[in-house]
C-alpha positions as CSV (number, residue, x, y, z in Angstrom):
1,X,15.7,18.0,-10.2
2,X,13.4,16.4,-7.7
3,X,12.2,12.9,-8.2
4,X,8.6,14.1,-8.4
5,X,9.5,16.2,-11.5
6,X,10.9,13.1,-13.1
7,X,7.6,11.2,-12.3
8,X,5.5,9.5,-14.9
9,X,1.7,9.5,-15.4
10,X,-0.5,7.5,-13.1
11,X,-0.7,4.9,-15.9
12,X,3.1,4.7,-15.9
13,X,3.2,4.3,-12.1
14,X,0.6,1.5,-12.3
15,X,2.7,-0.3,-15.0
16,X,5.9,0.1,-12.9
17,X,4.1,-1.3,-9.9
18,X,2.9,-4.2,-11.9
19,X,6.4,-4.9,-13.2
20,X,7.8,-4.7,-9.6
21,X,5.2,-7.1,-8.3
22,X,5.8,-9.5,-11.1
23,X,9.6,-9.5,-10.5
24,X,9.0,-10.1,-6.8
25,X,6.7,-13.0,-7.5
26,X,8.9,-14.6,-10.1
27,X,11.7,-15.0,-7.6
28,X,9.5,-15.9,-4.7
29,X,10.0,-12.9,-2.5
30,X,8.5,-13.3,0.9
31,X,6.0,-11.1,2.8
32,X,5.5,-8.4,0.1
33,X,3.9,-5.2,1.3
34,X,3.0,-2.0,-0.4
35,X,2.7,1.4,1.3
36,X,1.1,4.3,-0.5
37,X,3.1,7.4,0.6
38,X,1.8,10.0,-1.8
39,X,0.3,12.0,1.0
40,X,3.3,11.8,3.3
41,X,6.3,12.5,1.1
42,X,7.4,14.0,-2.2
43,X,10.1,11.4,-2.8
44,X,7.8,8.6,-4.1
45,X,4.3,7.5,-4.5
46,X,4.7,3.9,-3.4
47,X,7.1,1.9,-1.2
48,X,7.3,-1.9,-1.8
49,X,8.9,-3.9,0.9
50,X,9.8,-7.6,0.5
51,X,12.0,-10.2,2.2
52,X,14.5,-12.7,0.8
53,X,15.6,-15.9,2.5
54,X,19.4,-15.2,2.3
55,X,21.7,-12.5,1.1
56,X,22.0,-14.2,-2.3
57,X,18.2,-14.4,-2.5
58,X,17.9,-10.7,-1.6
59,X,20.5,-9.7,-4.3
60,X,18.7,-11.9,-6.9
61,X,15.3,-10.4,-6.2
62,X,16.8,-6.9,-6.5
63,X,18.4,-7.8,-9.8
64,X,15.2,-9.1,-11.1
65,X,13.3,-6.0,-10.1
66,X,15.8,-3.9,-12.0
67,X,15.6,-6.2,-15.0
68,X,11.8,-6.2,-15.1
69,X,11.7,-2.4,-14.7
70,X,14.2,-1.8,-17.5
71,X,12.3,-4.1,-19.8
72,X,9.2,-1.9,-19.2
73,X,11.2,1.2,-20.0
74,X,11.9,2.4,-16.4
75,X,15.5,3.0,-15.6
76,X,16.5,2.7,-11.9
77,X,17.7,6.0,-10.5
78,X,19.9,4.2,-8.0
79,X,20.5,0.9,-6.3
80,X,22.1,0.7,-2.8
81,X,23.2,-2.3,-0.7
82,X,23.9,-4.9,-3.4
83,X,27.3,-5.6,-2.0
84,X,26.1,-6.7,1.4
85,X,22.8,-8.2,0.3
86,X,21.1,-7.7,3.7
87,X,19.0,-4.7,2.5
88,X,18.9,-3.6,-1.1
89,X,17.0,-0.4,-2.1
90,X,16.0,0.0,-5.7
91,X,14.9,3.6,-6.5
92,X,12.6,3.7,-9.5
93,X,11.5,7.2,-9.0
94,X,7.8,7.0,-8.1
95,X,8.2,3.5,-6.7
96,X,11.0,2.6,-4.2
97,X,11.6,-1.1,-3.5
98,X,13.2,-2.4,-0.4
99,X,14.3,-6.1,-0.4
100,X,15.6,-7.2,3.0
101,X,16.6,-10.2,5.1
102,X,13.9,-10.8,7.7
103,X,16.0,-9.9,10.7
104,X,17.0,-6.5,9.1
105,X,13.4,-5.9,8.2
106,X,12.2,-6.6,11.7
107,X,14.9,-4.4,13.2
108,X,14.2,-1.3,11.0
109,X,10.4,-1.9,10.9
110,X,9.8,0.3,7.8
111,X,6.1,-0.8,7.6
112,X,5.4,0.6,11.0
113,X,7.4,3.8,10.3
114,X,5.6,4.6,7.1
115,X,2.2,3.1,7.8
116,X,1.3,5.3,10.8
117,X,-2.1,6.7,9.9
118,X,-1.9,5.4,6.3
119,X,-2.8,2.5,4.1
120,X,-0.6,-0.5,4.1
121,X,-1.5,-3.4,1.9
122,X,-0.1,-6.9,1.4
123,X,0.2,-8.0,-2.2
124,X,-3.0,-10.1,-2.2
125,X,-5.0,-7.1,-1.0
126,X,-3.3,-4.7,-3.4
127,X,-3.7,-7.0,-6.5
128,X,-7.4,-7.6,-5.7
129,X,-8.0,-3.8,-5.9
130,X,-5.8,-3.3,-9.0
């Protein structure tokens, strides 16, 4: 089954987005960005990218995202990279969260990869429109 067939309503995606942003804020994630990828891929509607200050911080942020999502009734489909703590990916279906160390984030440049021709928002801009 594709992730899109597992997707929730627009209201559910908005709630999941809200939970993710709250989790990131609660553990002081740095440089939070959102990228709307609905028109570019079928794997997700939204990518959220954030940085942590250390491997421990990255792991803690990722754990908190999973905890907040579960409390809201969204079960992560998968979590990758927890062991190393340099880049943790939390797959929540319609929302995929990347939490990275700054040097890893700079090297892979996901924002540039996904934002070509699309809308990229930082959290302040996104929350103002939500």
